[in-house]
PDB file of N, H, CA, C and O in Angstrom:
ATOM      1  N   MET A   1     -48.798 125.180  63.575  1.00  0.00           N
ATOM      2  CA  MET A   1     -49.059 126.406  62.889  1.00  0.00           C
ATOM      3  C   MET A   1     -49.862 126.089  61.637  1.00  0.00           C
ATOM      4  O   MET A   1     -49.581 125.120  60.931  1.00  0.00           O
ATOM      5  N   LYS A   2     -50.825 126.884  61.383  1.00  0.00           N
ATOM      6  H   LYS A   2     -51.053 127.670  61.957  1.00  0.00           H
ATOM      7  CA  LYS A   2     -51.662 126.701  60.209  1.00  0.00           C
ATOM      8  C   LYS A   2     -51.074 127.519  59.075  1.00  0.00           C
ATOM      9  O   LYS A   2     -50.651 128.657  59.279  1.00  0.00           O
ATOM     10  N   THR A   3     -51.047 126.935  57.861  1.00  0.00           N
ATOM     11  H   THR A   3     -51.392 126.011  57.695  1.00  0.00           H
ATOM     12  CA  THR A   3     -50.521 127.634  56.704  1.00  0.00           C
ATOM     13  C   THR A   3     -51.302 127.223  55.445  1.00  0.00           C
ATOM     14  O   THR A   3     -52.037 126.235  55.440  1.00  0.00           O
ATOM     15  N   THR A   4     -51.122 127.992  54.414  1.00  0.00           N
ATOM     16  H   THR A   4     -50.525 128.794  54.418  1.00  0.00           H
ATOM     17  CA  THR A   4     -51.780 127.704  53.137  1.00  0.00           C
ATOM     18  C   THR A   4     -50.697 127.461  52.098  1.00  0.00           C
ATOM     19  O   THR A   4     -49.713 128.197  52.027  1.00  0.00           O
ATOM     20  N   MET A   5     -50.887 126.425  51.297  1.00  0.00           N
ATOM     21  H   MET A   5     -51.686 125.827  51.354  1.00  0.00           H
ATOM     22  CA  MET A   5     -49.965 126.109  50.211  1.00  0.00           C
ATOM     23  C   MET A   5     -50.766 125.892  48.938  1.00  0.00           C
ATOM     24  O   MET A   5     -51.895 125.403  48.974  1.00  0.00           O
ATOM     25  N   ASN A   6     -50.174 126.260  47.828  1.00  0.00           N
ATOM     26  H   ASN A   6     -49.257 126.657  47.799  1.00  0.00           H
ATOM     27  CA  ASN A   6     -50.762 125.992  46.535  1.00  0.00           C
ATOM     28  C   ASN A   6     -50.034 124.800  45.927  1.00  0.00           C
ATOM     29  O   ASN A   6     -48.851 124.889  45.599  1.00  0.00           O
ATOM     30  N   LEU A   7     -50.747 123.680  45.775  1.00  0.00           N
ATOM     31  H   LEU A   7     -51.708 123.608  46.041  1.00  0.00           H
ATOM     32  CA  LEU A   7     -50.160 122.456  45.224  1.00  0.00           C
ATOM     33  C   LEU A   7     -50.887 122.099  43.930  1.00  0.00           C
ATOM     34  O   LEU A   7     -52.074 122.388  43.784  1.00  0.00           O
ATOM     35  N   PRO A   8     -50.178 121.472  42.994  1.00  0.00           N
ATOM     36  CA  PRO A   8     -50.864 121.010  41.773  1.00  0.00           C
ATOM     37  C   PRO A   8     -51.948 120.009  42.144  1.00  0.00           C
ATOM     38  O   PRO A   8     -51.803 119.242  43.096  1.00  0.00           O
ATOM     39  N   ASP A   9     -53.041 120.024  41.377  1.00  0.00           N
ATOM     40  H   ASP A   9     -53.159 120.646  40.604  1.00  0.00           H
ATOM     41  CA  ASP A   9     -54.178 119.154  41.654  1.00  0.00           C
ATOM     42  C   ASP A   9     -53.753 117.686  41.697  1.00  0.00           C
ATOM     43  O   ASP A   9     -54.202 116.945  42.571  1.00  0.00           O
ATOM     44  N   ALA A  10     -52.903 117.256  40.775  1.00  0.00           N
ATOM     45  H   ALA A  10     -52.538 117.858  40.065  1.00  0.00           H
ATOM     46  CA  ALA A  10     -52.527 115.837  40.688  1.00  0.00           C
ATOM     47  C   ALA A  10     -51.725 115.452  41.956  1.00  0.00           C
ATOM     48  O   ALA A  10     -51.889 114.350  42.481  1.00  0.00           O
ATOM     49  N   LEU A  11     -50.869 116.354  42.435  1.00  0.00           N
ATOM     50  H   LEU A  11     -50.736 117.249  42.009  1.00  0.00           H
ATOM     51  CA  LEU A  11     -50.104 116.065  43.629  1.00  0.00           C
ATOM     52  C   LEU A  11     -51.000 115.934  44.834  1.00  0.00           C
ATOM     53  O   LEU A  11     -50.823 115.027  45.648  1.00  0.00           O
ATOM     54  N   MET A  12     -51.970 116.838  44.961  1.00  0.00           N
ATOM     55  H   MET A  12     -52.113 117.575  44.300  1.00  0.00           H
ATOM     56  CA  MET A  12     -52.889 116.797  46.090  1.00  0.00           C
ATOM     57  C   MET A  12     -53.746 115.531  46.040  1.00  0.00           C
ATOM     58  O   MET A  12     -54.018 114.929  47.078  1.00  0.00           O
ATOM     59  N   ALA A  13     -54.171 115.124  44.846  1.00  0.00           N
ATOM     60  H   ALA A  13     -53.950 115.613  44.002  1.00  0.00           H
ATOM     61  CA  ALA A  13     -54.972 113.912  44.702  1.00  0.00           C
ATOM     62  C   ALA A  13     -54.153 112.703  45.147  1.00  0.00           C
ATOM     63  O   ALA A  13     -54.664 111.847  45.869  1.00  0.00           O
ATOM     64  N   GLU A  14     -52.893 112.621  44.729  1.00  0.00           N
ATOM     65  H   GLU A  14     -52.478 113.317  44.143  1.00  0.00           H
ATOM     66  CA  GLU A  14     -52.025 111.511  45.138  1.00  0.00           C
ATOM     67  C   GLU A  14     -51.802 111.526  46.649  1.00  0.00           C
ATOM     68  O   GLU A  14     -51.804 110.481  47.299  1.00  0.00           O
ATOM     69  N   LEU A  15     -51.613 112.710  47.188  1.00  0.00           N
ATOM     70  H   LEU A  15     -51.611 113.559  46.659  1.00  0.00           H
ATOM     71  CA  LEU A  15     -51.429 112.834  48.644  1.00  0.00           C
ATOM     72  C   LEU A  15     -52.659 112.352  49.399  1.00  0.00           C
ATOM     73  O   LEU A  15     -52.521 111.669  50.413  1.00  0.00           O
ATOM     74  N   LYS A  16     -53.832 112.682  48.943  1.00  0.00           N
ATOM     75  H   LYS A  16     -53.944 113.238  48.119  1.00  0.00           H
ATOM     76  CA  LYS A  16     -55.059 112.241  49.585  1.00  0.00           C
ATOM     77  C   LYS A  16     -55.237 110.704  49.458  1.00  0.00           C
ATOM     78  O   LYS A  16     -55.658 110.041  50.406  1.00  0.00           O
ATOM     79  N   ARG A  17     -54.909 110.160  48.270  1.00  0.00           N
ATOM     80  H   ARG A  17     -54.568 110.699  47.500  1.00  0.00           H
ATOM     81  CA  ARG A  17     -54.988 108.705  48.075  1.00  0.00           C
ATOM     82  C   ARG A  17     -54.067 107.986  49.039  1.00  0.00           C
ATOM     83  O   ARG A  17     -54.455 107.004  49.672  1.00  0.00           O
ATOM     84  N   ARG A  18     -52.833 108.486  49.149  1.00  0.00           N
ATOM     85  H   ARG A  18     -52.518 109.284  48.636  1.00  0.00           H
ATOM     86  CA  ARG A  18     -51.883 107.836  50.031  1.00  0.00           C
ATOM     87  C   ARG A  18     -52.315 107.948  51.508  1.00  0.00           C
ATOM     88  O   ARG A  18     -52.153 107.000  52.277  1.00  0.00           O
ATOM     89  N   ALA A  19     -52.855 109.093  51.887  1.00  0.00           N
ATOM     90  H   ALA A  19     -52.986 109.862  51.262  1.00  0.00           H
ATOM     91  CA  ALA A  19     -53.326 109.267  53.275  1.00  0.00           C
ATOM     92  C   ALA A  19     -54.430 108.268  53.587  1.00  0.00           C
ATOM     93  O   ALA A  19     -54.434 107.655  54.654  1.00  0.00           O
ATOM     94  N   ARG A  20     -55.365 108.105  52.660  1.00  0.00           N
ATOM     95  H   ARG A  20     -55.362 108.604  51.793  1.00  0.00           H
ATOM     96  CA  ARG A  20     -56.427 107.119  52.856  1.00  0.00           C
ATOM     97  C   ARG A  20     -55.883 105.705  52.963  1.00  0.00           C
ATOM     98  O   ARG A  20     -56.270 104.937  53.844  1.00  0.00           O
ATOM     99  N   ALA A  21     -54.978 105.376  52.047  1.00  0.00           N
ATOM    100  H   ALA A  21     -54.664 105.999  51.331  1.00  0.00           H
ATOM    101  CA  ALA A  21     -54.408 104.016  52.009  1.00  0.00           C
ATOM    102  C   ALA A  21     -53.613 103.681  53.263  1.00  0.00           C
ATOM    103  O   ALA A  21     -53.579 102.528  53.692  1.00  0.00           O
ATOM    104  N   GLU A  22     -52.974 104.684  53.849  1.00  0.00           N
ATOM    105  H   GLU A  22     -53.002 105.621  53.501  1.00  0.00           H
ATOM    106  CA  GLU A  22     -52.157 104.458  55.040  1.00  0.00           C
ATOM    107  C   GLU A  22     -52.891 104.802  56.333  1.00  0.00           C
ATOM    108  O   GLU A  22     -52.318 104.758  57.422  1.00  0.00           O
ATOM    109  N   ASN A  23     -54.196 105.152  56.187  1.00  0.00           N
ATOM    110  H   ASN A  23     -54.661 105.188  55.303  1.00  0.00           H
ATOM    111  CA  ASN A  23     -54.997 105.557  57.329  1.00  0.00           C
ATOM    112  C   ASN A  23     -54.323 106.645  58.153  1.00  0.00           C
ATOM    113  O   ASN A  23     -54.197 106.564  59.375  1.00  0.00           O
ATOM    114  N   ARG A  24     -53.893 107.676  57.411  1.00  0.00           N
ATOM    115  H   ARG A  24     -53.995 107.742  56.418  1.00  0.00           H
ATOM    116  CA  ARG A  24     -53.186 108.806  58.032  1.00  0.00           C
ATOM    117  C   ARG A  24     -53.831 110.100  57.573  1.00  0.00           C
ATOM    118  O   ARG A  24     -54.688 110.104  56.689  1.00  0.00           O
ATOM    119  N   THR A  25     -53.415 111.182  58.175  1.00  0.00           N
ATOM    120  H   THR A  25     -52.718 111.179  58.893  1.00  0.00           H
ATOM    121  CA  THR A  25     -53.876 112.497  57.717  1.00  0.00           C
ATOM    122  C   THR A  25     -52.938 113.025  56.651  1.00  0.00           C
ATOM    123  O   THR A  25     -51.768 112.648  56.592  1.00  0.00           O
ATOM    124  N   VAL A  26     -53.454 113.888  55.824  1.00  0.00           N
ATOM    125  H   VAL A  26     -54.404 114.194  55.873  1.00  0.00           H
ATOM    126  CA  VAL A  26     -52.651 114.578  54.831  1.00  0.00           C
ATOM    127  C   VAL A  26     -51.536 115.362  55.531  1.00  0.00           C
ATOM    128  O   VAL A  26     -50.384 115.362  55.095  1.00  0.00           O
ATOM    129  N   THR A  27     -51.903 116.014  56.602  1.00  0.00           N
ATOM    130  H   THR A  27     -52.838 116.014  56.956  1.00  0.00           H
ATOM    131  CA  THR A  27     -50.923 116.810  57.363  1.00  0.00           C
ATOM    132  C   THR A  27     -49.749 115.962  57.825  1.00  0.00           C
ATOM    133  O   THR A  27     -48.597 116.387  57.730  1.00  0.00           O
ATOM    134  N   SER A  28     -50.042 114.738  58.336  1.00  0.00           N
ATOM    135  H   SER A  28     -50.978 114.393  58.413  1.00  0.00           H
ATOM    136  CA  SER A  28     -48.943 113.920  58.843  1.00  0.00           C
ATOM    137  C   SER A  28     -47.968 113.497  57.744  1.00  0.00           C
ATOM    138  O   SER A  28     -46.765 113.387  57.977  1.00  0.00           O
ATOM    139  N   ILE A  29     -48.503 113.261  56.546  1.00  0.00           N
ATOM    140  H   ILE A  29     -49.480 113.350  56.357  1.00  0.00           H
ATOM    141  CA  ILE A  29     -47.667 112.852  55.421  1.00  0.00           C
ATOM    142  C   ILE A  29     -46.829 114.060  54.949  1.00  0.00           C
ATOM    143  O   ILE A  29     -45.635 113.929  54.679  1.00  0.00           O
ATOM    144  N   VAL A  30     -47.452 115.191  54.860  1.00  0.00           N
ATOM    145  H   VAL A  30     -48.422 115.298  55.080  1.00  0.00           H
ATOM    146  CA  VAL A  30     -46.730 116.409  54.444  1.00  0.00           C
ATOM    147  C   VAL A  30     -45.611 116.720  55.457  1.00  0.00           C
ATOM    148  O   VAL A  30     -44.481 117.023  55.072  1.00  0.00           O
ATOM    149  N   GLU A  31     -45.944 116.639  56.755  1.00  0.00           N
ATOM    150  H   GLU A  31     -46.862 116.393  57.067  1.00  0.00           H
ATOM    151  CA  GLU A  31     -44.948 116.947  57.793  1.00  0.00           C
ATOM    152  C   GLU A  31     -43.786 115.969  57.711  1.00  0.00           C
ATOM    153  O   GLU A  31     -42.626 116.380  57.751  1.00  0.00           O
ATOM    154  N   GLU A  32     -44.084 114.679  57.595  1.00  0.00           N
ATOM    155  H   GLU A  32     -45.026 114.345  57.562  1.00  0.00           H
ATOM    156  CA  GLU A  32     -43.049 113.677  57.503  1.00  0.00           C
ATOM    157  C   GLU A  32     -42.156 113.894  56.279  1.00  0.00           C
ATOM    158  O   GLU A  32     -40.934 113.775  56.361  1.00  0.00           O
ATOM    159  N   SER A  33     -42.774 114.210  55.159  1.00  0.00           N
ATOM    160  H   SER A  33     -43.768 114.307  55.092  1.00  0.00           H
ATOM    161  CA  SER A  33     -42.052 114.422  53.915  1.00  0.00           C
ATOM    162  C   SER A  33     -41.143 115.663  54.013  1.00  0.00           C
ATOM    163  O   SER A  33     -39.990 115.624  53.582  1.00  0.00           O
ATOM    164  N   LEU A  34     -41.659 116.744  54.573  1.00  0.00           N
ATOM    165  H   LEU A  34     -42.595 116.775  54.924  1.00  0.00           H
ATOM    166  CA  LEU A  34     -40.858 117.956  54.702  1.00  0.00           C
ATOM    167  C   LEU A  34     -39.687 117.735  55.644  1.00  0.00           C
ATOM    168  O   LEU A  34     -38.574 118.180  55.366  1.00  0.00           O
ATOM    169  N   ARG A  35     -39.930 117.042  56.773  1.00  0.00           N
ATOM    170  H   ARG A  35     -40.835 116.681  57.000  1.00  0.00           H
ATOM    171  CA  ARG A  35     -38.832 116.778  57.699  1.00  0.00           C
ATOM    172  C   ARG A  35     -37.755 115.948  57.030  1.00  0.00           C
ATOM    173  O   ARG A  35     -36.572 116.256  57.168  1.00  0.00           O
ATOM    174  N   ALA A  36     -38.129 114.917  56.317  1.00  0.00           N
ATOM    175  H   ALA A  36     -39.091 114.667  56.205  1.00  0.00           H
ATOM    176  CA  ALA A  36     -37.156 114.053  55.637  1.00  0.00           C
ATOM    177  C   ALA A  36     -36.374 114.851  54.602  1.00  0.00           C
ATOM    178  O   ALA A  36     -35.157 114.696  54.492  1.00  0.00           O
ATOM    179  N   HIS A  37     -37.046 115.690  53.854  1.00  0.00           N
ATOM    180  H   HIS A  37     -38.034 115.816  53.944  1.00  0.00           H
ATOM    181  CA  HIS A  37     -36.387 116.498  52.835  1.00  0.00           C
ATOM    182  C   HIS A  37     -35.377 117.467  53.470  1.00  0.00           C
ATOM    183  O   HIS A  37     -34.237 117.578  53.019  1.00  0.00           O
ATOM    184  N   LEU A  38     -35.819 118.162  54.523  1.00  0.00           N
ATOM    185  H   LEU A  38     -36.745 118.072  54.889  1.00  0.00           H
ATOM    186  CA  LEU A  38     -34.923 119.120  55.168  1.00  0.00           C
ATOM    187  C   LEU A  38     -33.715 118.435  55.788  1.00  0.00           C
ATOM    188  O   LEU A  38     -32.597 118.941  55.693  1.00  0.00           O
ATOM    189  N   GLU A  39     -33.929 117.294  56.419  1.00  0.00           N
ATOM    190  H   GLU A  39     -34.837 116.882  56.496  1.00  0.00           H
ATOM    191  CA  GLU A  39     -32.828 116.576  57.027  1.00  0.00           C
ATOM    192  C   GLU A  39     -31.833 116.073  55.992  1.00  0.00           C
ATOM    193  O   GLU A  39     -30.624 116.108  56.222  1.00  0.00           O
ATOM    194  N   SER A  40     -32.330 115.610  54.864  1.00  0.00           N
ATOM    195  H   SER A  40     -33.312 115.581  54.678  1.00  0.00           H
ATOM    196  CA  SER A  40     -31.441 115.078  53.827  1.00  0.00           C
ATOM    197  C   SER A  40     -30.648 116.172  53.129  1.00  0.00           C
ATOM    198  O   SER A  40     -29.570 115.904  52.599  1.00  0.00           O
ATOM    199  N   HIS A  41     -31.156 117.392  53.118  1.00  0.00           N
ATOM    200  H   HIS A  41     -32.032 117.610  53.549  1.00  0.00           H
ATOM    201  CA  HIS A  41     -30.455 118.500  52.482  1.00  0.00           C
ATOM    202  C   HIS A  41     -29.660 119.351  53.464  1.00  0.00           C
ATOM    203  O   HIS A  41     -28.912 120.239  53.054  1.00  0.00           O
ATOM    204  N   HIS A  42     -29.815 119.092  54.729  1.00  0.00           N
ATOM    205  H   HIS A  42     -30.423 118.372  55.063  1.00  0.00           H
ATOM    206  CA  HIS A  42     -29.108 119.886  55.751  1.00  0.00           C
ATOM    207  C   HIS A  42     -27.599 119.759  55.609  1.00  0.00           C
ATOM    208  O   HIS A  42     -26.885 120.759  55.693  1.00  0.00           O
ATOM    209  N   GLU A  43     -27.107 118.552  55.396  1.00  0.00           N
ATOM    210  H   GLU A  43     -27.687 117.740  55.327  1.00  0.00           H
ATOM    211  CA  GLU A  43     -25.664 118.313  55.303  1.00  0.00           C
ATOM    212  C   GLU A  43     -25.079 118.869  54.017  1.00  0.00           C
ATOM    213  O   GLU A  43     -23.861 119.014  53.919  1.00  0.00           O
ATOM    214  N   GLN A  44     -25.895 119.181  53.038  1.00  0.00           N
ATOM    215  H   GLN A  44     -26.885 119.062  53.117  1.00  0.00           H
ATOM    216  CA  GLN A  44     -25.379 119.681  51.782  1.00  0.00           C
ATOM    217  C   GLN A  44     -25.052 121.165  51.862  1.00  0.00           C
ATOM    218  O   GLN A  44     -24.324 121.682  51.015  1.00  0.00           O
ATOM    219  N   TRP A  45     -25.580 121.859  52.866  1.00  0.00           N
ATOM    220  H   TRP A  45     -26.172 121.439  53.555  1.00  0.00           H
ATOM    221  CA  TRP A  45     -25.317 123.286  52.984  1.00  0.00           C
ATOM    222  C   TRP A  45     -23.940 123.522  53.542  1.00  0.00           C
ATOM    223  O   TRP A  45     -23.513 122.870  54.495  1.00  0.00           O
ATOM    224  N   HIS A  46     -23.253 124.459  52.937  1.00  0.00           N
ATOM    225  H   HIS A  46     -23.600 124.988  52.162  1.00  0.00           H
ATOM    226  CA  HIS A  46     -21.901 124.822  53.395  1.00  0.00           C
ATOM    227  C   HIS A  46     -21.854 126.336  53.615  1.00  0.00           C
ATOM    228  O   HIS A  46     -22.423 127.102  52.838  1.00  0.00           O
ATOM    229  N   ALA A  47     -21.185 126.748  54.662  1.00  0.00           N
ATOM    230  H   ALA A  47     -20.723 126.125  55.294  1.00  0.00           H
ATOM    231  CA  ALA A  47     -21.030 128.154  54.923  1.00  0.00           C
ATOM    232  C   ALA A  47     -20.240 128.774  53.773  1.00  0.00           C
ATOM    233  O   ALA A  47     -19.331 128.138  53.240  1.00  0.00           O
ATOM    234  N   PRO A  48     -20.570 129.987  53.389  1.00  0.00           N
ATOM    235  CA  PRO A  48     -19.817 130.624  52.306  1.00  0.00           C
ATOM    236  C   PRO A  48     -18.373 130.854  52.743  1.00  0.00           C
ATOM    237  O   PRO A  48     -18.086 131.072  53.921  1.00  0.00           O
ATOM    238  N   ILE A  49     -17.487 130.801  51.774  1.00  0.00           N
ATOM    239  H   ILE A  49     -17.720 130.625  50.818  1.00  0.00           H
ATOM    240  CA  ILE A  49     -16.082 131.101  52.062  1.00  0.00           C
ATOM    241  C   ILE A  49     -15.919 132.614  52.091  1.00  0.00           C
ATOM    242  O   ILE A  49     -16.232 133.312  51.126  1.00  0.00           O
ATOM    243  N   LEU A  50     -15.424 133.098  53.214  1.00  0.00           N
ATOM    244  H   LEU A  50     -15.169 132.531  53.998  1.00  0.00           H
ATOM    245  CA  LEU A  50     -15.264 134.534  53.397  1.00  0.00           C
ATOM    246  C   LEU A  50     -13.900 134.974  52.865  1.00  0.00           C
ATOM    247  O   LEU A  50     -12.937 134.210  52.916  1.00  0.00           O
ATOM    248  N   PRO A  51     -13.818 136.193  52.362  1.00  0.00           N
ATOM    249  CA  PRO A  51     -12.528 136.674  51.861  1.00  0.00           C
ATOM    250  C   PRO A  51     -11.534 136.833  53.009  1.00  0.00           C
ATOM    251  O   PRO A  51     -11.907 137.115  54.148  1.00  0.00           O
ATOM    252  N   THR A  52     -10.283 136.646  52.680  1.00  0.00           N
ATOM    253  H   THR A  52      -9.980 136.417  51.755  1.00  0.00           H
ATOM    254  CA  THR A  52      -9.208 136.808  53.655  1.00  0.00           C
ATOM    255  C   THR A  52      -8.189 137.788  53.116  1.00  0.00           C
ATOM    256  O   THR A  52      -8.154 138.064  51.917  1.00  0.00           O
ATOM    257  N   TRP A  53      -7.370 138.306  53.991  1.00  0.00           N
ATOM    258  H   TRP A  53      -7.398 138.082  54.965  1.00  0.00           H
ATOM    259  CA  TRP A  53      -6.294 139.205  53.569  1.00  0.00           C
ATOM    260  C   TRP A  53      -5.182 139.109  54.583  1.00  0.00           C
ATOM    261  O   TRP A  53      -5.373 138.657  55.712  1.00  0.00           O
ATOM    262  N   ASN A  54      -4.028 139.542  54.156  1.00  0.00           N
ATOM    263  H   ASN A  54      -3.873 139.909  53.239  1.00  0.00           H
ATOM    264  CA  ASN A  54      -2.856 139.525  55.017  1.00  0.00           C
ATOM    265  C   ASN A  54      -2.827 140.836  55.770  1.00  0.00           C
ATOM    266  O   ASN A  54      -2.681 141.900  55.168  1.00  0.00           O
ATOM    267  N   SER A  55      -2.964 140.769  57.076  1.00  0.00           N
ATOM    268  H   SER A  55      -3.083 139.905  57.565  1.00  0.00           H
ATOM    269  CA  SER A  55      -2.971 141.980  57.902  1.00  0.00           C
ATOM    270  C   SER A  55      -1.566 142.409  58.293  1.00  0.00           C
ATOM    271  O   SER A  55      -1.378 143.441  58.937  1.00  0.00           O
ATOM    272  N   GLY A  56      -0.572 141.602  57.896  1.00  0.00           N
ATOM    273  H   GLY A  56      -0.725 140.764  57.372  1.00  0.00           H
ATOM    274  CA  GLY A  56       0.776 141.907  58.296  1.00  0.00           C
ATOM    275  C   GLY A  56       0.991 141.761  59.807  1.00  0.00           C
ATOM    276  O   GLY A  56       1.865 142.399  60.394  1.00  0.00           O
ATOM    277  N   GLY A  57       0.163 140.899  60.418  1.00  0.00           N
ATOM    278  H   GLY A  57      -0.547 140.381  59.942  1.00  0.00           H
ATOM    279  CA  GLY A  57       0.299 140.690  61.857  1.00  0.00           C
ATOM    280  C   GLY A  57      -0.432 141.715  62.693  1.00  0.00           C
ATOM    281  O   GLY A  57      -0.392 141.648  63.921  1.00  0.00           O
ATOM    282  N   TYR A  58      -1.113 142.685  62.044  1.00  0.00           N
ATOM    283  H   TYR A  58      -1.145 142.740  61.046  1.00  0.00           H
ATOM    284  CA  TYR A  58      -1.834 143.736  62.776  1.00  0.00           C
ATOM    285  C   TYR A  58      -3.071 143.139  63.402  1.00  0.00           C
ATOM    286  O   TYR A  58      -3.860 142.481  62.723  1.00  0.00           O
ATOM    287  N   ARG A  59      -3.248 143.363  64.696  1.00  0.00           N
ATOM    288  H   ARG A  59      -2.607 143.897  65.247  1.00  0.00           H
ATOM    289  CA  ARG A  59      -4.441 142.870  65.396  1.00  0.00           C
ATOM    290  C   ARG A  59      -5.127 144.001  66.107  1.00  0.00           C
ATOM    291  O   ARG A  59      -4.500 144.966  66.543  1.00  0.00           O
ATOM    292  N   VAL A  60      -6.433 143.863  66.215  1.00  0.00           N
ATOM    293  H   VAL A  60      -6.943 143.080  65.861  1.00  0.00           H
ATOM    294  CA  VAL A  60      -7.212 144.871  66.928  1.00  0.00           C
ATOM    295  C   VAL A  60      -8.313 144.165  67.709  1.00  0.00           C
ATOM    296  O   VAL A  60      -8.906 143.196  67.235  1.00  0.00           O
ATOM    297  N   ASP A  61      -8.576 144.662  68.906  1.00  0.00           N
ATOM    298  H   ASP A  61      -8.095 145.449  69.292  1.00  0.00           H
ATOM    299  CA  ASP A  61      -9.634 144.152  69.757  1.00  0.00           C
ATOM    300  C   ASP A  61     -10.956 144.713  69.260  1.00  0.00           C
ATOM    301  O   ASP A  61     -11.220 145.908  69.397  1.00  0.00           O
ATOM    302  N   LEU A  62     -11.791 143.848  68.681  1.00  0.00           N
ATOM    303  H   LEU A  62     -11.577 142.877  68.570  1.00  0.00           H
ATOM    304  CA  LEU A  62     -13.046 144.336  68.104  1.00  0.00           C
ATOM    305  C   LEU A  62     -14.038 144.846  69.144  1.00  0.00           C
ATOM    306  O   LEU A  62     -14.990 145.551  68.808  1.00  0.00           O
ATOM    307  N   ASP A  63     -13.814 144.488  70.399  1.00  0.00           N
ATOM    308  H   ASP A  63     -13.042 143.914  70.672  1.00  0.00           H
ATOM    309  CA  ASP A  63     -14.682 144.987  71.476  1.00  0.00           C
ATOM    310  C   ASP A  63     -14.270 146.404  71.922  1.00  0.00           C
ATOM    311  O   ASP A  63     -14.982 147.051  72.690  1.00  0.00           O
ATOM    312  N   ASP A  64     -13.138 146.864  71.440  1.00  0.00           N
ATOM    313  H   ASP A  64     -12.559 146.339  70.816  1.00  0.00           H
ATOM    314  CA  ASP A  64     -12.619 148.203  71.791  1.00  0.00           C
ATOM    315  C   ASP A  64     -12.909 149.143  70.622  1.00  0.00           C
ATOM    316  O   ASP A  64     -12.188 149.165  69.624  1.00  0.00           O
ATOM    317  N   LYS A  65     -13.988 149.921  70.774  1.00  0.00           N
ATOM    318  H   LYS A  65     -14.573 149.903  71.584  1.00  0.00           H
ATOM    319  CA  LYS A  65     -14.437 150.784  69.684  1.00  0.00           C
ATOM    320  C   LYS A  65     -13.345 151.749  69.246  1.00  0.00           C
ATOM    321  O   LYS A  65     -13.147 151.947  68.047  1.00  0.00           O
ATOM    322  N   ASP A  66     -12.643 152.343  70.179  1.00  0.00           N
ATOM    323  H   ASP A  66     -12.804 152.182  71.153  1.00  0.00           H
ATOM    324  CA  ASP A  66     -11.591 153.305  69.820  1.00  0.00           C
ATOM    325  C   ASP A  66     -10.463 152.635  69.035  1.00  0.00           C
ATOM    326  O   ASP A  66      -9.934 153.214  68.086  1.00  0.00           O
ATOM    327  N   ALA A  67     -10.095 151.411  69.433  1.00  0.00           N
ATOM    328  H   ALA A  67     -10.524 150.941  70.204  1.00  0.00           H
ATOM    329  CA  ALA A  67      -9.040 150.691  68.753  1.00  0.00           C
ATOM    330  C   ALA A  67      -9.463 150.363  67.307  1.00  0.00           C
ATOM    331  O   ALA A  67      -8.650 150.426  66.386  1.00  0.00           O
ATOM    332  N   VAL A  68     -10.732 150.017  67.128  1.00  0.00           N
ATOM    333  H   VAL A  68     -11.393 149.965  67.877  1.00  0.00           H
ATOM    334  CA  VAL A  68     -11.244 149.725  65.787  1.00  0.00           C
ATOM    335  C   VAL A  68     -11.205 150.973  64.932  1.00  0.00           C
ATOM    336  O   VAL A  68     -10.780 150.918  63.778  1.00  0.00           O
ATOM    337  N   LEU A  69     -11.642 152.101  65.479  1.00  0.00           N
ATOM    338  H   LEU A  69     -11.987 152.145  66.416  1.00  0.00           H
ATOM    339  CA  LEU A  69     -11.612 153.345  64.727  1.00  0.00           C
ATOM    340  C   LEU A  69     -10.175 153.760  64.363  1.00  0.00           C
ATOM    341  O   LEU A  69      -9.919 154.224  63.251  1.00  0.00           O
ATOM    342  N   ASP A  70      -9.263 153.591  65.296  1.00  0.00           N
ATOM    343  H   ASP A  70      -9.471 153.214  66.199  1.00  0.00           H
ATOM    344  CA  ASP A  70      -7.866 153.901  65.042  1.00  0.00           C
ATOM    345  C   ASP A  70      -7.327 153.018  63.934  1.00  0.00           C
ATOM    346  O   ASP A  70      -6.617 153.488  63.045  1.00  0.00           O
ATOM    347  N   ALA A  71      -7.664 151.735  63.988  1.00  0.00           N
ATOM    348  H   ALA A  71      -8.241 151.353  64.710  1.00  0.00           H
ATOM    349  CA  ALA A  71      -7.204 150.805  62.954  1.00  0.00           C
ATOM    350  C   ALA A  71      -7.763 151.186  61.588  1.00  0.00           C
ATOM    351  O   ALA A  71      -7.069 151.087  60.576  1.00  0.00           O
ATOM    352  N   MET A  72      -9.001 151.615  61.562  1.00  0.00           N
ATOM    353  H   MET A  72      -9.566 151.696  62.384  1.00  0.00           H
ATOM    354  CA  MET A  72      -9.623 152.040  60.301  1.00  0.00           C
ATOM    355  C   MET A  72      -8.915 153.283  59.769  1.00  0.00           C
ATOM    356  O   MET A  72      -8.711 153.405  58.561  1.00  0.00           O
ATOM    357  N   ASP A  73      -8.537 154.205  60.654  1.00  0.00           N
ATOM    358  H   ASP A  73      -8.703 154.106  61.635  1.00  0.00           H
ATOM    359  CA  ASP A  73      -7.828 155.386  60.216  1.00  0.00           C
ATOM    360  C   ASP A  73      -6.459 155.024  59.655  1.00  0.00           C
ATOM    361  O   ASP A  73      -6.002 155.624  58.682  1.00  0.00           O
ATOM    362  N   ASP A  74      -5.800 154.030  60.276  1.00  0.00           N
ATOM    363  H   ASP A  74      -6.172 153.542  61.066  1.00  0.00           H
ATOM    364  CA  ASP A  74      -4.461 153.604  59.788  1.00  0.00           C
ATOM    365  C   ASP A  74      -4.535 153.042  58.401  1.00  0.00           C
ATOM    366  O   ASP A  74      -3.588 153.183  57.627  1.00  0.00           O
ATOM    367  N   VAL A  75      -5.664 152.390  58.052  1.00  0.00           N
ATOM    368  H   VAL A  75      -6.433 152.276  58.680  1.00  0.00           H
ATOM    369  CA  VAL A  75      -5.803 151.751  56.742  1.00  0.00           C
ATOM    370  C   VAL A  75      -5.957 152.797  55.658  1.00  0.00           C
ATOM    371  O   VAL A  75      -5.472 152.636  54.538  1.00  0.00           O
ATOM    372  N   ARG A  76      -6.644 153.874  56.015  1.00  0.00           N
ATOM    373  H   ARG A  76      -7.038 154.005  56.925  1.00  0.00           H
ATOM    374  CA  ARG A  76      -6.926 154.948  55.029  1.00  0.00           C
ATOM    375  C   ARG A  76      -5.659 155.674  54.796  1.00  0.00           C
ATOM    376  O   ARG A  76      -5.625 156.622  54.011  1.00  0.00           O
TER     377      ARG A  76
END
């Protein structure tokens, strides 16, 4: 996929220097860097903690629309 990014001039210059020195394309270095960054931060993400409440043992089949509506009426 083709995309456009705005990078600081100094960063782009360093990126081009490194690409030349390693006989690589700028794209390959950016791709490798992004993949490494995303992989290293993937494990740091945690699902948000959802609120809980005591239902008093009350259960409802969420696939049963009428049962859900009845349960909602009971709460009100």
